[in-house]
VEXDREN-2710 file (C-alpha; in Angstrom, 1 decimal):
% VEXDREN-2710
k/r/px/py/pz
1/MET/165.6/153.3/112.7
2/LYS/165.3/149.9/114.4
3/LYS/161.8/150.7/115.7
4/LEU/160.7/151.7/112.1
5/LEU/162.2/148.4/110.7
6/LYS/160.5/146.4/113.5
7/PHE/157.2/148.0/112.6
8/VAL/157.7/147.5/108.8
9/LEU/158.4/143.8/109.4
10/SER/155.5/143.2/111.8
11/ARG/152.4/141.2/111.0
12/THR/150.4/144.3/111.8
13/PHE/152.1/146.3/109.1
14/LEU/151.8/143.6/106.5
15/PHE/148.1/143.1/107.2
16/ALA/147.6/146.9/106.9
17/VAL/149.4/146.9/103.5
18/LEU/147.3/144.0/102.3
19/PHE/144.1/145.7/103.6
20/LEU/145.0/149.0/101.8
21/LEU/145.8/147.0/98.6
22/GLN/142.4/145.4/98.9
23/LEU/140.7/148.8/99.4
24/GLY/142.6/150.2/96.5
25/LEU/141.6/147.3/94.3
26/PHE/138.0/147.8/95.3
27/LEU/138.0/151.5/94.4
28/PHE/139.8/150.8/91.2
29/LEU/137.2/148.2/90.2
30/THR/134.4/150.5/91.2
31/PHE/135.6/153.0/88.5
32/GLN/136.6/150.4/86.0
33/PHE/133.9/147.9/86.5
34/THR/132.4/148.2/83.0
35/ARG/135.7/147.1/81.4
36/LEU/137.3/144.8/84.0
37/GLY/134.5/143.9/86.3
38/THR/133.7/140.4/84.9
39/PHE/137.3/139.3/84.7
40/ALA/138.2/140.7/88.1
41/TYR/135.1/139.1/89.7
42/LEU/136.0/135.7/88.1
43/LEU/139.7/136.0/89.3
44/LEU/138.8/136.9/92.8
45/THR/136.2/134.2/93.1
46/VAL/138.6/131.5/91.9
47/GLY/141.4/132.7/94.2
48/SER/139.1/132.9/97.2
49/THR/137.6/129.5/96.5
50/LEU/141.0/127.9/96.2
51/ALA/142.2/129.5/99.4
52/ILE/139.0/128.4/101.3
53/THR/139.3/124.9/99.8
54/MET/142.9/124.6/101.0
55/ALA/141.9/125.8/104.5
56/MET/139.0/123.3/104.7
57/GLU/141.0/120.3/103.5
58/ARG/143.7/120.6/106.1
59/SER/143.2/117.8/108.6
60/GLY/144.4/118.1/112.2
61/ILE/143.8/121.8/112.3
62/ASN/141.8/123.6/114.9
63/PRO/138.3/124.5/113.4
64/ALA/138.6/128.1/114.8
65/TYR/141.9/128.4/112.9
66/LYS/140.2/127.3/109.7
67/ILE/137.2/129.6/110.3
68/MET/139.4/132.6/110.8
69/TRP/141.2/132.1/107.5
70/ILE/137.9/131.5/105.7
71/LEU/136.5/134.8/107.0
72/ILE/139.7/136.7/106.1
73/THR/139.6/135.2/102.6
74/VAL/135.9/136.2/102.2
75/ALA/136.4/139.7/103.6
76/LEU/139.6/140.3/101.6
77/PRO/139.2/138.3/98.4
78/ALA/142.1/140.1/96.7
79/SER/144.8/139.8/99.4
80/GLY/143.3/137.1/101.7
81/PRO/144.5/134.1/99.6
82/PHE/148.0/135.6/99.6
83/PHE/147.8/136.2/103.3
84/TYR/146.7/132.6/103.8
85/LEU/149.6/131.2/101.7
86/LEU/152.1/133.2/103.6
87/TRP/150.9/132.5/107.1
88/GLY/147.9/130.2/107.1
89/LYS/149.6/127.0/106.0
90/ARG/151.2/125.3/108.9
91/THR/153.5/123.2/106.8
92/ILE/156.7/124.6/105.1
93/VAL/158.8/123.4/102.2
94/PRO/158.3/119.6/102.2
95/LYS/162.0/118.8/102.1
96/ARG/162.7/121.0/105.2
97/ALA/159.9/119.4/107.1
98/ALA/161.1/116.0/106.0
99/ASP/164.6/116.8/107.1
100/PHE/163.4/117.8/110.6
101/LEU/161.1/114.7/110.9
102/GLN/164.1/112.5/110.0
103/ILE/166.1/114.1/112.8
104/GLU/163.2/113.5/115.2
105/ARG/163.1/109.8/114.3
106/ARG/166.8/109.4/114.8
107/ALA/166.5/111.2/118.2
108/ALA/163.6/109.0/119.3
109/ALA/165.6/105.9/118.5
110/ALA/168.4/107.2/120.7
111/THR/166.2/107.8/123.8
112/ALA/167.1/106.1/127.0
113/PRO/163.8/105.5/128.8
114/ASP/163.7/104.7/132.5
115/ALA/161.1/101.9/132.5
116/GLU/161.1/101.7/136.3
117/ALA/160.4/105.4/136.6
118/GLY/157.5/105.2/134.2
119/THR/156.0/102.2/136.0
120/THR/156.4/103.9/139.4
121/VAL/154.7/107.2/138.2
122/LEU/151.7/105.3/136.9
123/ARG/151.4/103.3/140.1
124/ARG/151.6/106.4/142.3
125/PHE/149.6/108.7/140.1
126/PRO/147.1/106.6/138.2
127/GLY/145.0/109.7/137.4
128/LEU/147.9/111.0/135.3
129/ALA/148.3/107.9/133.2
130/ARG/146.8/109.5/130.1
131/MET/149.3/112.4/130.2
132/VAL/152.3/110.2/131.0
133/ASP/151.4/107.7/128.2
134/TYR/150.6/110.4/125.7
135/LEU/153.9/112.2/126.1
136/ALA/155.9/108.9/126.1
137/THR/154.1/107.6/123.0
138/HIS/153.5/110.6/120.8
139/ALA/156.3/113.0/121.9
140/ALA/159.1/110.4/122.4
141/ALA/159.3/111.8/126.0
142/PRO/159.9/109.1/128.6
143/VAL/159.7/109.7/132.4
144/TYR/162.9/109.9/134.3
145/GLY/163.6/109.3/138.0
146/GLY/166.8/110.0/140.0
147/THR/166.8/113.6/138.8
148/ALA/167.4/116.4/141.3
149/CYS/165.4/119.6/140.5
150/ARG/165.3/123.2/141.7
151/TYR/162.6/125.8/141.0
152/PHE/163.3/129.5/140.5
153/ALA/160.3/131.8/141.1
154/MET/162.0/134.9/139.7
155/GLY/164.7/135.6/137.1
156/GLU/167.0/137.2/139.7
157/ASP/166.9/134.0/141.7
158/PHE/167.9/132.0/138.6
159/PHE/170.7/134.1/137.2
160/PRO/173.5/133.7/139.8
161/VAL/173.0/129.9/139.9
162/PHE/173.0/129.8/136.2
163/LEU/176.3/131.7/136.0
164/GLN/177.8/129.5/138.7
165/ARG/176.9/126.3/136.7
166/LEU/178.3/127.8/133.5
167/GLU/181.6/128.5/135.3
168/ALA/181.8/124.9/136.3
169/ALA/181.5/123.5/132.7
170/GLN/184.2/121.2/131.7
171/GLN/183.0/119.5/128.4
172/PHE/180.3/121.4/126.7
173/ILE/177.7/124.2/127.0
174/PHE/174.6/124.2/124.8
175/LEU/172.3/127.2/124.7
176/GLU/169.1/127.6/122.7
177/TYR/167.1/130.8/123.3
178/PHE/164.5/133.0/121.6
179/ILE/165.8/136.4/122.6
180/ILE/169.3/137.6/123.3
181/LYS/169.8/141.3/124.2
182/PRO/173.1/142.9/125.2
183/GLY/173.0/144.2/128.7
184/ALA/174.0/143.2/132.2
185/MET/172.6/139.7/131.9
186/TRP/173.9/138.7/128.5
187/ASP/177.2/140.5/128.9
188/ALA/177.9/138.4/132.1
189/ILE/177.0/135.2/130.3
190/LEU/179.0/136.0/127.2
191/ALA/182.1/136.7/129.3
192/VAL/181.8/133.2/130.8
193/LEU/181.2/131.6/127.4
194/GLN/184.3/133.3/125.9
195/ARG/186.4/132.1/128.8
196/LYS/185.1/128.6/128.6
197/ALA/185.6/128.4/124.8
198/ALA/189.2/129.5/125.3
199/GLU/189.6/126.7/127.8
200/GLY/188.5/124.2/125.1
201/VAL/184.9/123.7/126.3
202/ASP/182.5/123.0/123.4
203/VAL/180.3/126.1/123.5
204/ARG/177.3/126.2/121.1
205/LEU/174.5/128.8/120.8
206/ILE/171.3/128.9/118.8
207/TYR/169.2/132.0/118.8
208/ASP/166.1/132.9/116.9
209/GLY/166.5/135.0/113.8
210/PHE/163.4/137.1/114.4
211/GLY/163.2/137.0/118.2
212/SER/166.7/138.6/118.4
213/LEU/166.4/140.6/115.1
214/PHE/166.0/144.0/116.8
215/SER/168.2/143.3/119.9
216/LEU/171.4/142.1/118.2
217/PRO/173.5/143.8/115.5
218/GLY/173.7/142.3/112.0
219/GLY/176.3/139.5/111.7
220/TYR/176.3/138.9/115.5
221/ASP/176.7/135.2/114.9
222/GLU/179.9/135.8/113.0
223/GLN/181.2/137.9/115.9
224/LEU/180.5/135.0/118.3
225/ARG/182.2/132.5/116.1
226/GLU/185.3/134.8/116.0
227/MET/185.2/134.5/119.9
228/GLY/185.4/130.7/119.6
229/ILE/181.6/130.2/120.2
230/GLN/179.9/128.0/117.7
231/CYS/176.7/129.9/116.8
232/ARG/173.8/129.3/114.5
233/VAL/170.7/131.5/113.8
234/PHE/167.4/129.8/113.5
235/SER/165.5/130.9/110.4
236/PRO/167.1/134.4/109.9
237/LEU/165.3/137.0/107.9
238/ALA/166.5/136.8/104.3
239/LEU/165.2/137.7/100.9
240/SER/164.3/134.9/98.6
241/TRP/162.6/134.4/95.2
242/HIS/160.6/131.5/96.5
243/LEU/157.4/132.2/98.4
244/ALA/157.7/128.9/100.3
245/ASP/160.9/130.1/101.9
246/TYR/159.0/132.8/103.7
247/LYS/156.7/130.3/105.4
248/MET/159.4/129.2/107.7
249/LEU/159.5/132.8/109.1
250/ASN/156.2/132.0/110.7
251/HIS/157.7/129.1/112.7
252/ARG/160.0/130.5/115.4
253/ASP/162.3/128.8/117.8
254/HIS/160.7/129.9/121.1
255/ARG/162.5/127.4/123.2
256/LYS/164.7/128.2/126.3
257/VAL/167.2/125.4/126.9
258/ALA/170.6/125.3/128.5
259/VAL/172.6/122.1/129.0
260/ILE/176.0/121.9/130.8
261/ASP/178.1/118.8/130.4
262/GLY/175.0/116.7/130.0
263/GLN/174.6/116.7/133.8
264/VAL/172.8/120.0/134.4
265/GLY/169.9/121.5/132.4
266/PHE/167.9/124.7/132.7
267/THR/164.6/125.6/131.1
268/GLY/161.5/127.8/131.7
269/GLY/160.3/131.2/130.3
270/LEU/163.5/133.2/130.7
271/ASN/165.3/134.8/127.8
272/PHE/168.6/136.6/128.0
273/ALA/167.6/140.2/128.4
274/ASP/167.8/142.5/131.5
275/GLU/164.1/142.8/132.1
276/TYR/164.0/139.1/132.8
277/ILE/166.1/139.7/135.9
278/ASN/164.6/143.1/136.7
279/GLN/167.8/145.0/135.9
280/VAL/165.5/147.3/133.9
281/GLN/161.8/147.8/134.2
282/ARG/159.8/147.8/131.0
283/PHE/156.4/146.8/132.3
284/GLY/156.8/147.0/136.0
285/VAL/158.1/143.9/137.8
286/TRP/158.9/141.2/135.4
287/LYS/157.7/137.8/136.8
288/ASP/159.2/134.7/135.2
289/THR/160.2/131.2/136.3
290/ALA/162.8/128.6/135.5
291/ALA/163.7/125.0/136.5
292/MET/167.1/123.3/136.9
293/LEU/167.5/119.6/136.4
294/GLU/170.5/117.4/137.5
295/GLY/170.8/113.8/136.5
296/PRO/169.4/111.4/133.9
297/GLY/166.4/113.8/133.2
298/VAL/168.8/116.2/131.5
299/TYR/169.4/113.9/128.6
300/PRO/166.2/114.8/126.8
301/LEU/167.2/118.5/127.0
302/THR/170.6/117.6/125.5
303/VAL/169.0/115.7/122.7
304/LEU/166.5/118.6/122.2
305/PHE/169.3/121.0/121.6
306/LEU/171.2/118.7/119.3
307/LYS/168.2/118.0/117.2
308/MET/167.8/121.7/116.5
309/TRP/171.6/122.0/116.0
310/ASP/171.5/119.3/113.4
311/PHE/168.6/121.1/111.7
312/VAL/170.2/124.5/111.5
313/ALA/173.8/123.4/111.0
314/GLY/173.0/120.6/108.5
315/CYS/175.0/117.9/110.4
316/GLU/174.2/114.5/112.0
317/THR/175.0/113.8/115.6
318/ASP/175.1/110.5/117.4
319/TYR/173.0/111.4/120.4
320/ARG/174.0/108.3/122.3
321/ASN/177.4/109.8/122.8
322/TYR/175.8/112.5/125.1
323/ARG/174.1/110.2/127.6
324/PRO/175.0/111.2/131.1
325/ALA/177.1/109.0/133.4
326/PRO/175.2/106.5/135.6
327/ALA/176.2/108.2/138.9
328/CYS/173.5/110.8/139.3
329/PRO/171.9/112.7/142.3
330/GLU/168.6/111.5/143.6
331/GLY/165.4/113.4/143.3
332/ASP/162.2/113.1/145.3
333/GLY/160.0/113.2/142.2
334/PHE/159.9/112.3/138.5
335/VAL/160.5/114.5/135.4
336/GLN/159.2/114.2/131.8
337/PRO/160.8/116.8/129.5
338/TYR/159.1/117.1/126.1
339/SER/159.1/119.4/123.1
340/GLU/156.7/120.8/120.5
341/SER/157.4/121.1/116.8
342/PRO/155.1/122.9/114.3
343/LEU/156.4/120.6/111.5
344/ASP/154.2/117.7/112.3
345/ASP/150.5/117.2/113.0
346/GLU/150.8/116.6/116.7
347/ASN/150.0/119.5/119.1
348/VAL/152.0/118.2/121.9
349/ALA/152.2/121.3/124.1
350/GLU/148.4/121.9/124.0
351/ASN/147.5/118.3/124.4
352/ALA/149.8/118.1/127.5
353/TYR/147.8/121.0/129.0
354/PHE/144.6/119.3/128.1
355/CYS/145.7/116.1/129.9
356/LEU/146.6/118.1/133.0
357/ILE/143.3/120.0/133.1
358/GLN/141.2/116.8/132.4
359/SER/143.0/114.8/135.1
360/ALA/142.3/117.4/137.8
361/ARG/140.0/116.3/140.5
362/ARG/140.5/119.1/143.1
363/TYR/142.3/122.0/141.5
364/VAL/144.3/123.2/138.5
365/TYR/146.2/126.5/138.7
366/LEU/148.0/128.1/135.8
367/THR/149.8/131.3/134.8
368/THR/150.2/132.6/131.3
369/PRO/151.2/135.9/129.7
370/TYR/148.8/135.5/126.8
371/LEU/145.4/133.9/127.3
372/ILE/144.4/133.5/123.6
373/LEU/142.4/130.2/123.6
374/ASP/140.9/128.0/121.0
375/ASN/137.4/126.6/121.5
376/GLU/138.7/123.3/122.8
377/MET/140.7/124.9/125.6
378/VAL/137.9/127.2/126.6
379/THR/135.6/124.1/126.8
380/ALA/138.2/122.1/128.8
381/LEU/138.7/124.9/131.4
382/CYS/134.9/125.7/131.7
383/LEU/134.0/122.0/132.0
384/ALA/136.6/121.5/134.7
385/ALA/135.2/124.5/136.7
386/LYS/131.6/123.4/136.2
387/SER/132.6/119.9/137.4
388/GLY/133.7/121.2/140.7
389/VAL/137.4/121.6/140.0
390/ASP/139.0/124.8/141.4
391/VAL/140.3/126.4/138.3
392/ARG/142.4/129.6/138.7
393/ILE/144.3/131.6/136.1
394/ILE/146.8/134.5/136.6
395/THR/147.5/136.8/133.7
396/PRO/149.6/140.1/133.6
397/GLY/148.5/143.3/135.3
398/ILE/150.7/145.3/132.9
399/PRO/150.7/144.0/129.4
400/ASP/153.7/144.0/127.0
401/LYS/151.4/144.1/123.9
402/TRP/148.1/146.1/124.3
403/TYR/146.3/144.3/121.5
404/VAL/147.1/140.9/122.9
405/TYR/146.0/142.1/126.3
406/LEU/142.6/143.1/124.9
407/VAL/142.1/139.6/123.4
408/THR/143.2/138.0/126.7
409/GLN/140.6/140.0/128.6
410/SER/137.9/139.1/126.0
411/PHE/138.0/135.5/127.2
412/TYR/137.3/136.5/130.8
413/PRO/133.4/136.7/130.7
414/GLN/132.9/133.2/129.4
415/LEU/135.5/131.7/131.8
416/LEU/134.2/133.6/134.8
417/ALA/130.6/132.6/134.1
418/ALA/131.7/129.0/134.2
419/GLY/133.3/129.4/137.6
420/VAL/136.9/129.9/136.6
421/ARG/138.7/132.4/138.9
422/ILE/141.0/134.9/137.1
423/TYR/143.6/137.2/138.6
424/GLU/145.8/139.9/137.2
425/TYR/149.4/140.3/138.5
426/THR/149.4/143.9/139.7
427/PRO/153.2/144.5/140.1
428/GLY/153.8/144.2/136.4
429/PHE/154.2/141.8/133.5
430/LEU/153.8/138.0/134.2
431/HIS/155.7/136.0/131.6
432/ALA/155.7/132.7/133.5
433/LYS/154.2/129.6/132.1
434/MET/153.5/127.3/135.1
435/TYR/150.8/124.8/135.8
436/VAL/150.0/122.7/138.8
437/CYS/147.4/120.1/139.5
438/ASP/146.2/118.3/142.7
439/ASP/149.6/118.4/144.4
440/GLU/150.6/115.7/142.0
441/ALA/151.8/117.3/138.8
442/ALA/153.2/120.5/137.5
443/ILE/154.5/121.9/134.1
444/VAL/157.1/124.6/133.6
445/GLY/158.4/125.6/130.2
446/SER/158.3/128.0/127.3
447/ALA/154.9/127.3/125.8
448/ASN/152.3/130.2/126.2
449/MET/148.6/129.5/126.1
450/ASP/148.1/131.1/122.6
451/TYR/147.9/130.0/119.0
452/ARG/151.5/130.9/118.1
453/SER/153.0/128.8/120.9
454/LEU/150.6/125.9/120.5
455/TYR/150.5/125.8/116.7
456/LEU/153.4/127.7/115.1
457/HIS/156.4/127.7/117.4
458/PHE/159.1/125.3/118.5
459/GLU/158.6/125.0/122.3
460/ASN/159.8/122.9/125.2
461/CYS/158.4/122.1/128.7
462/VAL/159.0/119.7/131.6
463/ALA/156.3/117.9/133.4
464/PHE/157.0/117.1/137.1
465/TYR/155.3/114.4/139.0
466/GLY/155.4/114.4/142.8
467/GLY/158.1/115.7/145.0
468/HIS/159.1/119.2/146.1
469/MET/158.9/120.7/142.5
470/VAL/155.1/120.4/142.5
471/ARG/154.9/121.9/146.0
472/ASP/157.3/124.7/145.0
473/VAL/155.2/125.6/141.9
474/LYS/152.0/125.6/143.9
475/ALA/153.6/127.8/146.6
476/ASP/154.8/130.2/143.9
477/PHE/151.3/130.4/142.4
478/ALA/149.9/131.2/145.9
479/ALA/152.5/133.9/146.4
480/THR/151.8/135.4/143.0
481/MET/148.1/135.3/143.5
482/ALA/148.5/137.2/146.8
483/GLN/150.1/140.0/144.7
484/SER/147.2/139.9/142.1
485/ARG/143.8/141.4/141.8
486/GLU/140.9/139.1/141.3
487/VAL/138.7/139.9/138.3
488/THR/135.0/139.5/138.7
489/LEU/132.2/139.1/136.2
490/GLU/130.9/142.5/137.3
491/ASP/134.2/144.0/136.2
492/THR/133.8/142.6/132.7
493/ARG/130.3/144.1/132.5
494/ARG/131.7/147.5/133.0
495/THR/133.9/147.2/129.9
496/PRO/133.5/150.4/127.9
497/PHE/131.8/150.0/124.5
498/TYR/134.8/151.1/122.5
499/LYS/137.0/148.6/124.3
500/TRP/134.5/145.8/123.8
501/LEU/134.3/146.7/120.1
502/GLY/138.1/146.5/119.9
503/GLN/138.1/143.1/121.6
504/VAL/135.5/141.8/119.1
505/PHE/137.6/143.0/116.2
506/LEU/140.9/141.7/117.5
507/ARG/139.4/138.4/118.6
508/PHE/138.8/137.8/114.9
509/PHE/142.6/137.7/114.4
510/ALA/143.4/135.8/117.6
511/PRO/145.0/132.8/115.7
512/LEU/147.6/135.2/114.3
513/MET/148.7/136.4/117.8
END
């Protein structure tokens, strides 16, 4: 039953329904053209023209995104405009967007920048100045020093340390995750959360209403509250008479954040489900990564969680009360945690990736589960490779979504022709989002390299400058590459015609994936 419900609520099913309605309307008009043809033609023309005009007038939107919606509207003049209103408009109800932006402004005013750290990073890594300045200025994300960090190359490395730190909590535990699924991983975490809540620790949890829709029973947030855990669901699926209310369903909370007492923070690509720690195997070996921060660099993660808590709970927090104590461990590098919101016109996650790629002089390596690129990202990667930069990308060898995998592979020929080297992780599914450049900078976080992460989701990442974290990410990339198969241009030329045709068709809908 859950599988049927999941299919009925999927974008694929809705598109199929709209397509069939379009086909039905076409057949109906074919038989009734003499009586209704003129009126129907006028109505469809006006509707399509309005939808195209709305798509064209949107500023700050990727041209490929606009073109896709224009083509859909032209191809499906009956259902296309409705499709665009439901999913194409990036903004939601103005008041809701305004509420979140107000929260963002309050949080930005409460930041505690480390001026000395920012100056030191710019002096040591002048080539990264654009990235550092961009994130500080346009994402309210200052650089922090004095932060000890630890990198986890696999979920099973992360999990015991995570549980140990949860057990040590004395004041609060804040968790914000996209997917929660009962099993060995979540059951162990929940046992600790219940125990800590009973001890008087402030335990709060946010999970995404769609990401966890099919993994958790209805009313699960109520069950958690009965256990003493404060819980909120981000944008749960609910019926409404207002079309605008459904727009928020397109903006998911894809973040992965854990903060303990304001002193320890975790982030990365891991959700709370057994495949992430390889307790079960859905798509072979599940490769994912995480990072742990200790010290002043945790404060932005604390504020990140509290901003979303204020948004979903309708409250107002004084973020300054959560600043960590001055005594903190020392780190050998610098951190710059940042976040992405789809409710403004700033594509922070994508622009950070651009900055890293454009700053590369020797190499830039990255892993991503979904390689669904806009034209600007393709251009940036190809230009870097053509300019002599060693650009390498690792994608999954076993996909979790076959149609996304086809689109991912459709980008191979252009990238390979420009000199980009591409590998597929043969043991299984690679869910990690990690980037490293010139032994100077690395990024670990939740943002995939696809339209949904970079345009429609709430995301978070951490940029690392210098120190062992950059070396650890690079070493993990090398170890992952050693378990991967390199894809050649000749491989892409042997793509069967039916597969190529499927790629062409699915590429048309890439911005929806």
